[in-house]
C-alpha positions as a Markdown table, in Angstrom:
| # | Residue | x | y | z |
|---|---|---|---|---|
| 1 | Unk | -18.7 | 84.7 | 32.5 |
| 2 | Unk | -15.4 | 83.2 | 33.4 |
| 3 | Unk | -13.6 | 84.5 | 36.5 |
| 4 | Unk | -10.1 | 83.6 | 37.6 |
| 5 | Unk | -9.2 | 85.1 | 41.0 |
| 6 | Unk | -5.9 | 84.7 | 42.8 |
| 7 | Unk | -5.6 | 85.3 | 46.6 |
| 8 | Unk | -3.0 | 84.8 | 49.3 |
| 9 | Unk | -0.1 | 87.0 | 48.1 |
| 10 | Unk | 1.8 | 89.7 | 50.0 |
| 11 | Unk | 5.0 | 90.2 | 51.9 |
| 12 | Unk | 6.9 | 87.2 | 53.3 |
| 13 | Unk | 10.2 | 86.8 | 55.0 |
| 14 | Unk | 13.0 | 84.5 | 53.7 |
| 15 | Unk | 12.5 | 81.0 | 54.9 |
| 16 | Unk | 8.8 | 81.5 | 55.4 |
| 17 | Unk | 5.7 | 79.9 | 53.8 |
| 18 | Unk | 2.8 | 81.2 | 51.8 |
| 19 | Unk | -0.2 | 79.6 | 50.2 |
| 20 | Unk | -1.8 | 81.0 | 47.0 |
| 21 | Unk | -5.3 | 80.0 | 46.0 |
| 22 | Unk | -7.1 | 80.5 | 42.7 |
| 23 | Unk | -10.8 | 80.3 | 42.4 |
| 24 | Unk | -12.2 | 79.7 | 39.0 |
| 25 | Unk | -15.9 | 80.0 | 38.0 |
| 26 | Unk | -17.8 | 79.8 | 34.8 |
| 27 | Unk | -16.0 | 76.7 | 33.4 |
| 28 | Unk | -16.2 | 73.0 | 33.7 |
| 29 | Unk | -13.4 | 73.1 | 36.2 |
| 30 | Unk | -12.5 | 69.4 | 36.3 |
| 31 | Unk | -11.7 | 69.3 | 32.6 |
| 32 | Unk | -9.1 | 72.0 | 32.7 |
| 33 | Unk | -5.3 | 72.0 | 33.2 |
| 34 | Unk | -4.5 | 74.5 | 35.9 |
| 35 | Unk | -1.1 | 76.3 | 36.1 |
| 36 | Unk | 0.7 | 78.8 | 38.2 |
| 37 | Unk | 3.1 | 81.1 | 36.4 |
| 38 | Unk | 5.3 | 83.7 | 37.8 |
| 39 | Unk | 6.6 | 86.8 | 36.1 |
| 40 | Unk | 9.5 | 89.2 | 36.8 |
| 41 | Unk | 10.6 | 91.9 | 34.4 |
| 42 | Unk | 11.4 | 90.3 | 31.1 |
| 43 | Unk | 10.5 | 86.7 | 32.0 |
| 44 | Unk | 7.5 | 84.6 | 32.6 |
| 45 | Unk | 8.0 | 81.1 | 34.0 |
| 46 | Unk | 5.6 | 78.2 | 34.4 |
| 47 | Unk | 6.3 | 76.9 | 37.9 |
| 48 | Unk | 3.5 | 74.4 | 38.6 |
| 49 | Unk | 0.8 | 72.6 | 36.8 |
| 50 | Unk | -2.0 | 70.1 | 37.5 |
| 51 | Unk | -3.9 | 68.2 | 34.9 |
| 52 | Unk | -7.5 | 67.1 | 34.8 |
| 53 | Unk | -6.6 | 63.7 | 36.4 |
| 54 | Unk | -4.8 | 65.4 | 39.3 |
| 55 | Unk | -1.3 | 64.7 | 37.9 |
| 56 | Unk | 1.2 | 67.5 | 38.8 |
| 57 | Unk | 4.4 | 68.9 | 37.5 |
| 58 | Unk | 6.8 | 71.4 | 39.0 |
| 59 | Unk | 9.5 | 73.4 | 37.4 |
| 60 | Unk | 13.0 | 72.2 | 38.4 |
| 61 | Unk | 13.5 | 75.6 | 40.1 |
| 62 | Unk | 10.8 | 74.9 | 42.7 |
| 63 | Unk | 10.9 | 71.2 | 43.2 |
| 64 | Unk | 11.1 | 70.4 | 46.9 |
| 65 | Unk | 9.8 | 73.8 | 47.6 |
| 66 | Unk | 6.3 | 74.2 | 46.0 |
| 67 | Unk | 3.3 | 72.0 | 46.1 |
| 68 | Unk | 0.3 | 72.3 | 43.8 |
| 69 | Unk | -3.1 | 70.6 | 44.2 |
| 70 | Unk | -6.6 | 71.1 | 42.9 |
| 71 | Unk | -10.0 | 70.9 | 44.6 |
| 72 | Unk | -12.6 | 70.0 | 42.0 |
| 73 | Unk | -15.4 | 70.3 | 44.6 |
| 74 | Unk | -14.4 | 73.9 | 45.3 |
| 75 | Unk | -13.1 | 74.9 | 41.9 |
| 76 | Unk | -9.8 | 76.0 | 43.3 |
| 77 | Unk | -6.2 | 75.3 | 42.7 |
| 78 | Unk | -3.6 | 76.0 | 45.4 |
| 79 | Unk | 0.1 | 76.6 | 45.5 |
| 80 | Unk | 1.9 | 76.0 | 48.7 |
| 81 | Unk | 5.3 | 77.8 | 48.8 |
| 82 | Unk | 7.8 | 76.8 | 51.5 |
| 83 | Unk | 11.3 | 77.8 | 52.3 |
| 84 | Unk | 10.7 | 81.0 | 50.4 |
| 85 | Unk | 13.7 | 82.8 | 49.0 |
| 86 | Unk | 14.3 | 86.2 | 47.5 |
| 87 | Unk | 14.2 | 84.6 | 44.0 |
| 88 | Unk | 10.5 | 83.8 | 44.6 |
| 89 | Unk | 9.6 | 87.5 | 44.4 |
| 90 | Unk | 7.3 | 87.9 | 41.4 |
| 91 | Unk | 3.8 | 88.4 | 40.2 |
| 92 | Unk | 2.0 | 85.0 | 40.3 |
| 93 | Unk | -0.7 | 84.2 | 37.7 |
| 94 | Unk | -3.3 | 81.5 | 37.7 |
| 95 | Unk | -4.0 | 80.0 | 34.3 |
| 96 | Unk | -6.7 | 77.5 | 33.2 |
| 97 | Unk | -6.6 | 75.8 | 29.9 |
| 98 | Unk | -8.7 | 73.2 | 28.0 |
| 99 | Unk | -7.9 | 72.6 | 24.3 |
| 100 | Unk | -8.1 | 76.1 | 22.6 |
| 101 | Unk | -9.8 | 77.7 | 25.6 |
| 102 | Unk | -7.6 | 79.5 | 28.2 |
| 103 | Unk | -8.2 | 82.0 | 30.9 |
| 104 | Unk | -5.8 | 84.1 | 33.1 |
| 105 | Unk | -6.1 | 85.7 | 36.4 |
| 106 | Unk | -5.0 | 89.3 | 37.0 |
| 107 | Unk | -2.0 | 88.2 | 39.0 |
| 108 | Unk | -0.9 | 88.6 | 42.6 |
| 109 | Unk | 2.3 | 90.0 | 44.0 |
| 110 | Unk | 4.6 | 88.1 | 46.3 |
| 111 | Unk | 7.5 | 90.1 | 47.7 |
| 112 | Unk | 10.2 | 88.4 | 49.8 |
| 113 | Unk | 11.8 | 90.8 | 52.2 |
| 114 | Unk | 13.5 | 90.8 | 55.5 |
């Protein structure tokens, strides 16, 4: 049984930092591309991705602000969010994909508020 579980969300003040983690079990983790998406009403955005070789990509909207990395020994993928702004308020989803197989977490809320 595949499980994708996000953690680390919550309330954060503007200018603060937050780290999201996603633990994935039940798959051959190292083979999967791992992504973080965020969703606000009416829009879902891919913000960060890391491939099976550890290569990373960030959306233009978060470059210089977010960092993604994977830990194949712990089957986790992390998203470091710095200089957080109100625009970062969203539900963040972890996504694992390999060929036609893909799995989603349930999502975790981040709310930026002073």
